[in-house]
C-alpha positions in Angstrom: 36.1 -78.5 9.3 39.2 -79.9 11.1 41.2 -76.7 10.0 38.6 -74.3 10.3 39.2 -71.7 13.3 36.4 -71.6 16.1 35.8 -68.3 18.0 34.9 -67.6 22.2 32.6 -64.3 22.9 35.2 -63.3 25.8 33.2 -59.9 28.0 36.8 -58.2 27.8 38.2 -58.4 24.2 35.2 -59.2 22.1 35.2 -62.3 19.7 38.6 -64.2 19.9 39.1 -66.6 17.7 41.7 -69.1 17.8 44.4 -71.3 15.4 42.9 -75.3 15.0 46.2 -76.5 17.0 45.2 -74.0 19.9 41.7 -75.2 19.9 42.8 -78.7 20.0 45.0 -77.9 23.5 41.8 -76.2 25.1 39.8 -79.3 24.1 41.8 -81.3 26.8 40.9 -82.2 30.3 44.3 -80.4 31.3 43.3 -77.1 29.9 39.9 -77.1 31.0 41.0 -78.3 34.4 41.3 -74.3 35.1 37.4 -73.3 35.1 37.8 -74.7 38.7 40.5 -72.2 39.6 39.5 -68.8 40.5 42.1 -66.0 38.7 41.8 -64.1 41.9 41.7 -67.1 44.5 40.5 -65.7 48.0 39.3 -62.5 46.8 36.0 -63.9 45.8 34.5 -64.2 49.5 35.4 -60.3 49.1 34.7 -59.1 45.8 31.0 -61.1 44.8 32.6 -60.3 40.9 35.7 -62.2 41.4 34.4 -65.5 39.7 36.4 -65.2 36.4 38.8 -68.6 36.8 42.5 -69.2 35.1 40.6 -70.9 31.8 39.2 -67.9 30.7 42.3 -65.5 31.3 44.3 -67.7 29.4 42.1 -67.6 26.5 42.6 -63.9 26.6 46.5 -63.6 27.1 46.8 -66.2 23.9 44.5 -63.3 22.1 46.7 -60.2 23.0 50.0 -62.0 22.5 49.1 -63.0 19.1 48.0 -59.8 18.3 51.4 -58.6 19.7 53.5 -60.8 17.6 51.5 -60.4 14.5 52.0 -56.8 15.1 55.5 -57.1 15.4 55.2 -59.2 11.9 53.6 -56.7 10.3 55.2 -53.4 10.7 57.5 -52.6 8.6 58.9 -48.7 9.9 62.1 -48.9 8.2 63.7 -50.4 5.7 66.6 -51.7 7.7 64.6 -53.4 10.2 62.1 -55.9 8.3 60.1 -57.6 10.9 59.2 -59.6 8.3 62.6 -61.3 8.3 62.7 -61.7 11.8 59.1 -62.7 12.7 58.3 -66.3 11.3 54.7 -68.4 10.7 56.8 -70.8 13.3 57.3 -68.2 16.2 53.9 -66.6 16.2 52.4 -70.1 16.7 54.7 -70.8 19.1 54.1 -67.6 21.4 50.7 -68.4 21.3 50.7 -71.3 22.4 52.7 -70.4 25.0 50.7 -67.9 26.3 47.6 -70.7 26.3 49.6 -72.9 28.2 51.8 -70.2 30.7 49.0 -71.2 33.6 48.5 -74.8 33.2 50.4 -75.3 36.6 48.3 -72.9 38.8 47.2 -75.1 42.2 43.7 -74.3 43.9 42.9 -70.6 44.5 46.0 -69.8 41.8 49.0 -67.6 44.0 47.5 -68.7 47.2 49.1 -72.2 46.4 52.5 -71.3 45.1 52.8 -68.9 47.6 51.1 -69.3 50.4 50.0 -72.9 50.4 54.1 -73.7 49.2 56.0 -71.6 52.4 53.9 -73.7 55.4 54.2 -76.7 53.1 58.2 -76.3 53.5 58.1 -75.4 57.5 55.8 -78.3 57.6 57.9 -80.5 56.2 60.8 -78.2 58.7 59.4 -79.1 61.5 59.0 -83.0 60.8 62.4 -83.1 60.2 63.1 -81.5 63.4 60.9 -84.1 65.5 62.2 -86.8 63.8 65.9 -85.4 65.1 65.3 -85.2 67.9 64.1 -88.8 68.8 66.3 -91.3 70.4 66.1 -93.7 66.8 66.4 -91.3 64.0 64.6 -92.7 61.1 66.7 -92.2 58.0 64.4 -92.8 55.4 61.6 -90.2 56.8 63.6 -87.7 57.1 65.1 -88.0 53.9 61.8 -87.8 52.2 61.1 -84.7 54.2 64.7 -83.1 53.1 64.1 -83.5 49.6 60.3 -82.2 50.1 61.9 -79.2 51.3 64.9 -78.7 48.5 62.2 -79.3 46.0 59.1 -76.7 46.9 62.2 -74.2 47.8 62.7 -73.8 43.6 59.4 -74.7 43.0 57.5 -71.6 40.8 54.2 -72.1 38.9 55.5 -72.1 35.8 57.4 -75.0 36.2 54.3 -77.1 36.9 52.7 -75.3 33.8 55.8 -77.0 31.6 55.0 -80.0 33.2 51.7 -80.0 32.7 52.4 -79.1 29.0 54.8 -81.6 28.0 52.1 -83.9 30.7 49.3 -83.1 28.1 50.9 -83.5 25.0 52.0 -87.2 25.9 48.3 -88.5 27.2 46.3 -86.7 24.9 45.5 -88.5 22.4 46.4 -87.3 18.4 47.7 -84.2 20.0 51.8 -84.9 19.8 50.6 -85.8 16.1 48.8 -82.5 15.6 52.2 -80.9 16.7 54.8 -83.2 14.6 52.2 -82.0 11.6 52.6 -78.5 12.4 56.4 -78.8 13.0 56.3 -78.6 16.4 58.6 -81.1 17.5 61.1 -80.6 20.6 63.1 -78.2 19.8 60.1 -76.0 19.3 58.6 -77.3 22.4 61.4 -76.4 24.4 61.2 -72.4 22.9 57.3 -72.9 24.0 58.3 -73.4 27.5 61.1 -70.8 27.5 58.5 -68.5 26.7 56.4 -70.0 29.6 59.2 -69.8 31.9 60.4 -66.1 30.8 63.9 -66.2 30.5 66.1 -62.9 29.9 70.0 -62.2 28.6 72.6 -63.4 30.8 69.8 -65.2 33.4 69.9 -68.4 32.3 71.5 -70.7 29.6 69.5 -71.2 26.4 69.1 -71.9 22.4 67.9 -68.7 21.5 66.3 -68.9 17.9 68.3 -66.8 15.2 67.2 -64.6 12.5 68.7 -65.2 9.2 71.5 -62.5 9.2 72.6 -64.0 13.3 70.7 -61.8 15.5 69.3 -63.5 18.1 65.2 -63.1 18.6 64.9 -62.2 22.3 61.8 -60.5 21.7 60.1 -64.1 21.6 60.5 -63.7 25.5 59.3 -60.5 26.0 55.2 -61.2 24.6 53.8 -63.2 27.5 56.5 -63.7 30.7 58.5 -60.2 30.3 61.3 -60.9 33.2 62.9 -57.7 31.5 60.8 -54.9 32.6 57.6 -56.8 33.9 55.5 -55.7 30.6 54.0 -58.4 29.0 50.1 -60.0 27.8 49.7 -61.7 30.5 49.3 -58.5 33.0 47.1 -56.5 29.7 44.9 -59.2 30.4 44.4 -59.8 33.7 44.6 -56.1 34.3 41.4 -55.6 32.4 39.5 -58.6 32.9 40.6 -58.4 37.3 39.4 -54.5 36.9 35.8 -55.7 35.0 35.1 -58.2 37.5 36.2 -56.4 40.8 34.6 -53.1 39.6 37.3 -51.0 39.2 38.7 -49.3 36.4 42.3 -49.2 35.1 43.5 -46.3 32.9 46.4 -48.2 30.9 45.5 -48.9 27.0 46.7 -52.0 26.0 45.6 -51.6 22.4 47.6 -48.3 22.2 50.9 -50.0 23.6 50.3 -53.1 20.8 50.0 -50.8 18.6 53.1 -49.1 19.0 55.6 -51.6 19.6 58.7 -52.4 17.6 62.1 -54.9 17.0 65.2 -53.4 17.2 68.7 -54.8 17.5 70.0 -53.6 21.3 73.2 -51.1 20.4 76.4 -53.2 21.0 74.9 -56.3 20.7 73.1 -58.8 18.1 69.9 -59.0 20.4 66.7 -58.6 19.1 64.4 -56.6 21.6 61.0 -55.0 21.7 61.1 -51.7 22.0 58.2 -49.3 22.6 57.9 -45.6 20.9 58.6 -42.9 23.6 55.8 -40.8 23.8 53.9 -44.5 25.5 56.5 -43.5 28.7 52.9 -41.8 30.6 51.1 -45.1 29.2 53.8 -47.3 30.9 53.8 -45.7 34.2 50.1 -45.9 34.1 50.6 -49.6 34.0 52.5 -50.3 36.8 50.6 -47.9 39.1 47.3 -50.0 37.8 49.8 -53.0 39.5 50.1 -51.1 42.4 46.6 -49.8 42.8 44.8 -53.3 42.5 47.4 -54.9 44.7 46.8 -52.7 47.5 42.7 -52.3 46.8 42.3 -55.9 46.2 45.1 -59.0 45.6 46.6 -57.9 48.9 43.5 -57.2 50.8 43.6 -57.4 54.3 40.9 -59.7 54.5 41.5 -61.2 51.7 45.1 -62.5 53.0 42.9 -63.6 56.4 41.1 -66.4 54.1 44.5 -67.6 52.1 46.2 -68.1 55.7 42.7 -70.0 57.1 42.4 -72.1 53.6 46.6 -72.8 53.7 46.3 -74.0 57.1 43.2 -76.2 56.7 45.1 -77.7 53.5 48.6 -78.2 55.7 46.7 -79.9 58.2 46.1 -82.8 55.8 49.2 -83.0 54.0 49.3 -86.7 55.3 46.4 -87.4 54.1 46.6 -85.5 50.5 50.4 -85.3 49.7 50.3 -81.8 48.4 53.9 -82.0 48.2 53.5 -85.0 46.2 51.1 -84.2 43.6 52.7 -80.5 42.8 55.5 -83.1 40.8 53.0 -85.6 39.8 51.2 -84.5 36.9 48.5 -87.3 36.7 47.4 -86.4 40.4 48.4 -82.7 40.4 45.4 -82.1 37.1 43.2 -83.5 39.5 43.8 -80.5 42.4 41.6 -77.5 41.6 39.9 -75.4 44.1 37.2 -77.9 44.7 39.3 -79.7 47.1 38.0 -77.0 49.5 34.5 -78.9 49.5 36.0 -82.2 48.9 37.6 -81.7 52.5 34.4 -80.3 53.8 32.6 -83.8 52.2 34.9 -85.9 54.1 33.6 -88.5 56.4 36.7 -88.8 58.4 36.6 -88.5 61.9 40.5 -87.6 62.9 41.0 -84.9 64.6 43.1 -83.2 61.7 40.5 -83.5 59.7 38.1 -82.0 61.7 40.2 -79.3 62.9 40.8 -78.7 59.1 36.6 -78.7 58.3 35.7 -76.5 61.1 38.5 -74.1 59.8 36.9 -74.0 56.6 33.6 -73.9 57.9 34.7 -70.5 59.7 35.4 -69.3 56.5 32.1 -69.9 55.0 30.1 -68.8 58.4 33.1 -65.6 58.0 34.8 -66.3 61.5 37.9 -65.0 59.8 41.2 -64.7 61.6 40.6 -61.3 62.9 42.6 -58.3 61.7 44.3 -56.0 64.3 46.6 -53.5 63.0 49.8 -52.9 60.2 52.6 -50.9 59.8 55.1 -50.0 57.4 58.7 -50.6 58.2 61.4 -48.3 57.5 63.5 -51.4 56.5 62.2 -54.7 54.9 60.7 -57.2 57.8 62.7 -60.7 56.7 60.4 -63.8 56.8 62.9 -65.3 59.9 61.7 -62.4 61.8 58.3 -62.8 60.7 58.9 -66.2 62.0 59.8 -65.6 65.3 57.1 -62.7 65.8 54.2 -64.6 67.3 56.5 -66.0 70.0 57.8 -61.9 70.5 54.5 -59.7 70.8 53.0 -63.0 73.1 55.7 -61.8 75.5 55.2 -58.5 75.3 51.4 -59.0 76.0 52.8 -60.5 79.5 49.5 -62.0 79.5 48.3 -65.6 80.0 45.3 -64.1 77.5 47.7 -64.2 74.6 49.0 -67.5 73.2 51.8 -67.2 70.6 50.0 -70.0 68.4 46.8 -68.3 68.0 49.0 -64.9 66.6 49.6 -64.5 63.1 51.8 -61.5 61.5 52.6 -61.8 57.8 54.1 -59.7 55.7 53.0 -58.4 52.3 55.4 -56.3 50.0 53.5 -54.4 46.7 55.3 -52.5 44.4 56.1 -52.2 40.3 57.2 -55.7 40.1 61.1 -55.7 40.6 61.7 -55.1 43.9 63.7 -51.5 44.2 64.5 -50.7 40.7 61.9 -49.1 38.1 61.1 -51.8 35.7 60.6 -48.4 33.3 64.6 -48.0 33.2 64.5 -51.1 31.6 62.4 -50.7 28.6 64.3 -49.5 25.4 62.6 -47.1 23.5 62.8 -45.6 20.0 61.1 -42.2 18.5 59.7 -41.8 15.3 62.7 -41.5 13.2 63.6 -45.3 14.4 67.2 -44.0 15.1 69.3 -45.6 17.6 67.5 -46.7 20.9 67.0 -45.5 24.0 65.9 -45.6 27.1 64.4 -42.5 29.0 65.2 -42.2 32.7 62.3 -41.3 35.6 63.6 -37.5 36.0 63.7 -36.9 32.0 59.7 -37.4 32.8 58.3 -35.8 35.7 59.2 -34.7 39.2 56.3 -35.7 40.5 56.8 -40.1 39.4 57.5 -42.4 42.8 61.2 -42.4 44.1 60.7 -45.5 45.3 58.9 -48.8 43.8 58.1 -51.0 46.4 56.4 -51.0 50.0 56.0 -53.7 52.6 53.4 -53.4 55.3 53.2 -56.0 58.3 50.1 -57.1 59.8 49.2 -59.1 62.8 45.7 -61.0 63.2 44.1 -63.3 65.6 43.2 -66.6 65.0 40.7 -66.7 68.0 37.6 -65.0 66.9 36.0 -65.7 70.2 38.2 -63.6 72.2 38.5 -59.9 72.4 41.8 -59.1 73.1 42.5 -56.3 70.3 44.1 -53.7 72.9 46.2 -55.8 74.3 47.6 -57.2 71.2 47.6 -54.2 69.3 49.5 -52.2 72.1 52.3 -55.7 72.1 52.9 -54.6 68.4 53.3 -51.7 68.2 56.1 -52.3 71.0 57.7 -54.8 69.0 57.2 -52.8 65.5 59.3 -49.9 67.0 63.3 -52.4 65.7 62.1 -52.0 62.1 60.3 -48.6 62.0 62.7 -45.2 61.1 63.8 -42.5 63.6 61.0 -40.5 61.9 58.7 -43.3 61.9 58.9 -43.8 65.4 58.8 -40.6 66.4 55.3 -40.0 64.6 53.7 -43.2 66.0 55.3 -42.1 69.9 53.8 -39.0 69.3 50.2 -40.3 68.3 50.3 -43.2 71.1 50.7 -39.9 73.4 47.9 -38.4 72.3 46.1 -41.0 72.5 47.0 -42.0 76.2 45.5 -38.2 77.0 42.2 -38.7 76.5 39.7 -36.8 74.2 39.3 -34.2 76.9 43.1 -33.5 77.2 43.6 -33.1 73.6 40.6 -31.0 73.0 42.1 -29.0 76.2 45.4 -28.6 74.3 44.1 -27.7 70.8 42.0 -24.7 72.3 
């Protein structure tokens, strides 16, 4: 019975069956914790169907990664590239475990904690350092503490926590370490699993890459779960399908067609084995990135979702002294207890100190839909840097030239949407092969279609008002438009100036002008 596989009925992929070792991982508190972490964070307040969690996404990713690595083992399109030699049973098991555990390190509300919360914690510690340095007698111990927090947070990503939680889970779960050893998964294999979770690519990090018997490097193992070469991986395959299903949206990308049209081939002039895709799938791959772009526009970066994310993190940071989030991130015993439930833990707290009451008030505002008010947004001609965004509220408040507008009540944020590799077209990093399985090649955008995008990233800068009781939209928007001028191209500014001039003319004058 212990060696039998057990399955789960999944609404996206159907019946999912897992290896007994993966089931041992699933039935640990460290994996079950993901049932209390929303996949789409604050989106649940906007999209009622977005109630799915990291738990089911991790099951789906493991299922698809298993399909992909087993497909690579089984295909044998050309006698020169016998994949059965390249893919071992141990490789298959390591990839499945990495896919299952890739999100163990997510914090409350998923990417909200990793990005927005992380940046605000850094700002908090930097402000504390500045306060301490301005005191007559500097408390070196406190300064060192805040500086250490800043240093660690700046390089932290949820994948780091996933690897740390993976190790902690093995050490703390009775019988799990022995179960790994019984499958001959020792320290070397555990390191491989963590590298697959992190996602590495040639030249990025010094690492021990598994070799085939004929001395070729198996880089394709790192292109299944978290593909840093071209961003096409099973993590995205699952969350595109799962998120679209729960958001009530459609995806035209077919991940099964992709999985059934891949191969392993050596990169020209190297001994590196990479995952290659049949050339006829190039349009399907562009559709994948279009789906990513569309989901970010319509859901992930939704203006109201971002307002709620800002409110949640503002409340959390107020209570950094109480909950020590910066420490918990690096302490797996504490981090294992940190989930979305912290939202209600704060609301239930009976402490009456000023910061607790302020944090509770912000969270109650979310429940009552008294959110930070979105006023306006624009696309800059050149990217607005983080340091400029920090200074923006003061600059806009100054332009308002009114005592009604307090810089502390303004929020200026930026969202970056693209294909995943900033200005670069990730499809041009994909290695393709044709039906004759000859030398692998890449395909340029202009060889596919003249109607494909020429740019692959865009930025939107938004302004919000934290004070929902005051109606000062017009004065803030006018000042925001003045402030944004320095980030607009000449053509953009001409267009904005024209629209502004028409607005000032009034409806009657415009009608007269049209006639």
